C-alpha positions in Angstrom: -21.3 8.5 29.8 -21.9 4.8 29.4 -20.1 2.6 26.9 -23.3 2.1 24.9 -23.7 5.9 24.4 -20.0 6.2 23.4 -20.3 3.5 20.7 -23.5 5.1 19.2 -21.9 8.5 18.9 -19.5 7.6 16.0 -22.2 5.8 13.8 -24.0 7.3 10.8 -27.6 6.3 10.5 -29.0 6.1 6.9 -32.8 6.3 6.6 -34.9 5.2 3.6 -32.5 2.4 2.8 -34.1 -1.1 2.1 -31.3 -3.8 2.0 -33.8 -6.4 0.9 -34.7 -4.4 -2.2 -31.0 -4.2 -3.1 -30.5 -7.9 -2.8 -33.4 -8.6 -5.2 -32.6 -6.0 -7.9 -31.0 -6.8 -11.2 -27.2 -7.1 -11.1 -25.2 -4.2 -12.4 -22.6 -6.4 -13.8 -22.2 -10.0 -15.1 -20.5 -11.2 -11.8 -22.3 -14.1 -10.1 -21.3 -16.3 -7.2 -22.0 -19.4 -9.4 -19.4 -18.2 -11.9 -16.7 -18.3 -9.3 -16.3 -14.5 -9.4 -15.7 -14.4 -13.2 -17.7 -12.0 -15.3 -19.7 -13.2 -18.4 -18.5 -11.7 -21.6 -20.6 -9.8 -24.1 -20.5 -12.6 -26.7 -21.4 -15.2 -24.1 -24.3 -13.1 -23.0 -25.4 -12.5 -26.6 -25.2 -16.3 -27.4 -27.6 -17.0 -24.5 -30.0 -14.4 -25.7 -29.8 -15.8 -29.3 -30.5 -19.3 -28.1 -33.8 -18.1 -26.6 -34.9 -16.6 -29.9 -36.9 -19.3 -31.7 -37.3 -17.3 -34.9 -33.5 -16.9 -35.2 -32.9 -20.6 -34.5 -35.4 -21.5 -37.2 -33.4 -19.3 -39.6 -30.2 -20.9 -38.5 -31.6 -24.3 -39.1 -32.8 -23.4 -42.6 -29.4 -21.9 -43.6 -27.6 -25.0 -42.2 -29.9 -27.4 -44.1 -29.5 -25.4 -47.4 -25.7 -25.3 -46.9 -25.4 -29.0 -46.2 -27.6 -29.8 -49.2 -25.3 -27.7 -51.4 -22.1 -29.3 -50.1 -23.4 -32.9 -50.4 -25.3 -32.3 -53.6 -22.5 -33.8 -55.8 -19.0 -35.1 -55.0 -16.3 -32.5 -54.6 -12.9 -33.0 -56.2 -9.8 -30.9 -55.5 -6.5 -31.3 -57.3 -7.6 -34.7 -58.5 -8.6 -35.9 -55.1 -12.2 -36.5 -54.0 -12.7 -34.7 -50.7 -16.5 -35.2 -50.5 -17.7 -38.4 -52.1 -21.4 -38.2 -51.3 -24.1 -37.3 -53.8 -27.6 -36.3 -52.7 -28.7 -35.0 -56.1 -29.9 -37.9 -58.3 -28.4 -36.5 -61.5 -25.5 -34.4 -62.7 -26.8 -30.8 -63.0 -25.5 -30.6 -66.6 -27.0 -33.8 -67.8 -29.6 -33.4 -70.5 -32.2 -36.0 -69.7 -33.7 -36.6 -73.1 -30.3 -37.5 -74.5 -30.0 -40.3 -71.9 -31.4 -43.7 -73.2 -32.7 -44.8 -69.8 -34.7 -41.5 -69.3 -38.0 -40.6 -70.8 -37.9 -37.0 -69.6 -38.1 -34.1 -72.0 -38.0 -30.3 -71.9 -40.2 -28.5 -69.3 -41.6 -31.7 -67.9 -43.8 -31.1 -64.9 -42.7 -32.5 -61.4 -42.8 -36.3 -61.1 -41.4 -38.8 -58.6 -38.3 -39.3 -60.7 -37.9 -35.5 -61.2 -39.5 -33.8 -58.1 -39.0 -30.3 -59.4 -39.5 -31.1 -63.1 -37.0 -30.3 -65.9 -35.9 -27.0 -67.5 -35.9 -25.9 -71.1 -32.9 -28.0 -71.9 -34.3 -31.1 -70.2 -32.1 -31.0 -67.1 -33.3 -32.1 -63.7 -34.3 -29.0 -61.7 -34.0 -30.7 -58.3 -30.4 -31.5 -58.9 -29.6 -28.1 -60.3 -31.3 -26.2 -57.4 -29.4 -28.3 -54.8 -26.1 -27.9 -56.7 -26.7 -24.2 -57.3 -26.5 -23.4 -53.7 -22.8 -23.9 -53.9 -22.4 -20.8 -56.0 -25.0 -18.4 -54.4 -24.4 -19.3 -50.8 -20.6 -19.5 -51.0 -20.4 -16.1 -52.9 -22.4 -14.5 -50.1 -20.2 -15.8 -47.3 -16.9 -15.1 -49.1 -17.9 -11.5 -50.1 -19.0 -10.7 -46.6 -15.8 -12.3 -45.1 -13.5 -10.3 -47.4 -15.5 -7.0 -47.1 -15.7 -7.2 -43.3 -12.0 -8.0 -42.9 -10.8 -5.2 -45.1 -13.4 -2.7 -43.7 -12.4 -3.6 -40.2 -8.7 -2.9 -40.6 -9.4 0.2 -42.7 -12.0 1.7 -40.3 -10.0 0.8 -37.2 -6.9 2.6 -38.6 -9.0 5.6 -39.6 -10.7 6.0 -36.3 -7.7 5.3 -34.1 -5.2 7.7 -35.7 -7.7 10.5 -36.6 -6.5 13.8 -37.9 -5.3 13.8 -41.6 -5.2 10.1 -41.7 -8.9 9.9 -40.8 -9.8 12.7 -43.2 -8.1 11.2 -46.2 -9.4 7.7 -45.6 -12.9 8.8 -45.1 -12.9 11.0 -48.2 -12.1 7.8 -50.1 -15.0 6.1 -48.5 -17.3 9.0 -49.4 -16.2 8.8 -53.0 -17.1 5.1 -53.2 -20.3 5.8 -51.4 -21.3 8.2 -54.1 -22.0 5.3 -56.4 -24.8 2.8 -55.8 -23.4 -0.6 -54.9 -25.3 -2.5 -57.6 -24.2 0.0 -60.3 -20.5 -0.5 -59.3 -21.1 -4.3 -59.4 -22.5 -4.0 -62.9 -19.5 -1.9 -64.0 -17.0 -4.4 -62.6 -18.7 -7.4 -64.1 -19.0 -5.6 -67.5 -15.3 -4.9 -67.3 -14.0 -8.2 -66.0 -16.7 -10.5 -67.5 -18.9 -13.0 -65.8 -17.6 -15.7 -63.5 -17.4 -16.8 -59.9 -14.5 -14.7 -58.7 -15.6 -11.8 -60.9 -18.9 -11.8 -59.0 -16.9 -12.0 -55.7 -14.9 -8.9 -56.7 -18.0 -7.1 -58.0 -19.6 -7.2 -54.5 -16.5 -7.1 -52.3 -14.9 -4.1 -53.8 -17.7 -1.7 -53.0 -19.0 -3.7 -50.1 -16.3 -2.9 -47.5 -17.2 0.8 -47.1 -20.1 0.2 -44.7 -18.0 -2.0 -42.5 -15.3 0.7 -42.4 -17.7 3.4 -41.3 -19.3 1.2 -38.7 -15.9 0.2 -37.1 -14.6 3.8 -37.4 -17.6 5.1 -35.4 -17.1 2.4 -32.7 -13.3 3.0 -32.5 -13.8 6.8 -32.0 -15.8 6.0 -28.9 -13.9 3.1 -27.5 -10.4 4.7 -27.8 -11.4 7.2 -25.1 -12.0 4.5 -22.5 -9.7 4.2 -19.5 -8.4 0.7 -20.3 -7.2 1.9 -23.8 -5.4 4.9 -22.2 -3.9 2.6 -19.6 -2.6 0.3 -22.4 -1.0 3.3 -24.1 0.5 4.5 -20.8 2.1 1.0 -20.3 3.8 1.3 -23.6 1.7 -1.0 -25.8 2.2 -0.6 -29.5 -0.6 0.9 -31.6 -1.2 -2.4 -33.4 -1.6 -4.1 -30.1 -3.9 -1.4 -28.8 -6.1 -1.5 -31.9 -6.4 -5.3 -32.4 -6.3 -6.5 -28.8 -8.2 -3.8 -26.8 -10.3 -1.8 -29.3 -11.4 -4.0 -32.1 -12.8 -6.9 -30.0 -15.1 -4.4 -28.3 -16.2 -2.9 -31.6 -17.2 -6.2 -33.2 -21.0 -6.4 -32.4 -22.1 -3.9 -35.0 -19.9 -5.6 -37.6 -21.3 -9.0 -36.8 -24.9 -7.8 -37.0 -24.5 -6.0 -40.3 -22.4 -8.9 -41.8 -25.2 -11.4 -41.0 -27.8 -9.2 -42.7 -25.5 -8.4 -45.6 -25.1 -12.0 -46.7 -28.7 -12.1 -47.8 -28.2 -8.8 -49.7 -25.2 -10.2 -51.6 -27.1 -13.4 -52.6 -30.0 -11.2 -54.0 -27.4 -9.1 -55.8 -25.7 -12.1 -57.3 -29.1 -13.5 -58.4 -30.0 -10.1 -59.9 -26.9 -10.1 -62.1 -27.5 -13.7 -63.0 -31.0 -12.8 -64.1 -29.7 -10.0 -66.2 -27.3 -12.5 -67.9 -24.2 -10.8 -66.3 -23.4 -13.4 -63.6 -22.2 -17.0 -64.2 -21.8 -18.4 -67.7 -25.0 -19.6 -69.4 -25.9 -23.1 -68.4 -24.4 -22.8 -64.9 -26.6 -24.2 -62.1 -26.6 -20.9 -60.2 -30.0 -19.7 -58.9 -30.1 -16.3 -60.6 -28.7 -17.7 -63.9 -31.3 -20.5 -63.8 -34.0 -17.8 -63.6 -32.4 -16.0 -66.6 -32.5 -19.1 -68.7 -36.2 -19.7 -68.0 -37.6 -16.1 -67.9 -39.4 -16.6 -71.2 -41.6 -19.1 -69.3 -43.0 -16.2 -67.2 -45.1 -15.3 -70.2 -45.9 -18.5 -72.1 -44.3 -21.9 -72.5 -44.5 -24.5 -75.2 -48.1 -25.2 -76.3 -49.4 -22.2 -74.5 -48.8 -23.7 -71.0 -46.7 -21.9 -68.4 -44.1 -24.2 -66.7 -44.2 -22.5 -63.4 -41.8 -24.9 -61.8 -38.9 -23.7 -63.9 -38.9 -20.3 -62.1 -40.7 -21.1 -58.8 -38.1 -23.5 -57.4 -34.9 -21.5 -58.1 -36.7 -18.3 -57.0 -38.0 -20.1 -53.9 -34.5 -21.2 -53.0 -33.3 -17.6 -53.1 -36.3 -16.4 -51.1 -35.9 -19.1 -48.5 -32.2 -18.5 -48.0 -32.5 -14.7 -47.8 -35.4 -14.8 -45.4 -33.6 -17.2 -43.2 -30.5 -15.0 -43.1 -32.6 -12.0 -42.2 -34.2 -14.0 -39.4 -30.7 -14.8 -38.1 -29.6 -11.2 -38.5 -32.6 -9.9 -36.5 -31.8 -12.5 -33.8 -28.2 -11.4 -33.6 -29.2 -7.8 -33.5 -31.6 -8.5 -30.6 -28.9 -10.6 -28.9 -26.4 -7.8 -28.9 -29.1 -5.2 -28.2 -30.1 -2.8 -31.0 -29.1 0.3 -28.8 -25.7 -1.2 -28.3 -25.0 -2.1 -31.9 -26.7 0.8 -33.6 -27.8 -1.4 -36.6 -31.5 -1.3 -35.8 -33.6 -0.9 -39.0 -30.8 -1.8 -41.4 -32.3 -4.9 -43.0 -30.6 -7.2 -45.4 -33.4 -7.5 -47.9 
């Protein structure tokens, strides 16, 4: 027997295998030679997808512009110190123009060069009030979502991780809160505590955490069965370390998607309470409260005319911000993949 026949005897021949096709297929992981052997994380991959979504980037641009206009509308003073000295708004939002000697403006004046959005029923400049009003509406939306998501994350992670009676008791509390519509609970809280900035934050944050808790709990129930979690437990890691270092970071995508969409929902809710007269105190330059003060103009204004600008511009600001947040939320959802997050179809409007 020749050497060539001897070497061929121990080999296994595989038929139907095309090595070129394997080289050209999509990678099964995020490892690339260009990355030096390092994998690309889920959030890095999601950010690359998000940047390719033009609709989401337009929404992000609109939100950024509205936020910057609100921040720089008037100077900000904290503890007697001016931390933001710039002023984009030409007038103070509380200034009554017809009481100013140098102004000829009156009540419900139509838009002009000196007052681009006209004046309201008290003769105040609407352009300045709309810019300044974003401080209330936008900040409440972000603060409520931040507080609700933080508490819901901890609550849901503990419930899903420990399971058993702990999970049963915590989820029955969630079901009890879920039995009441969120806006009804907000109305009850505002009616009890009164109107005001932090009262509105409490009105939407107290019932708002339950959805975050349920989302995180569902993710934790799945993730805690993975091998790397079991390995961390076997190595003696504490429960707190396992939950917040190994489980929660991998359960964040659904929370981020829902939180992005929920900001717009909160802004609409705040505006709704303001329109009902249950939000900020009368005269405050908050978008919903501004609509409440001018709702009589929807029927008929002074002299039979309808001053459309008194409601169109505050309402348009609400619409623009909420639409932009929903565009961002849809973009984030697509970036993380709807099947991966499980938030598909849960809009923020």
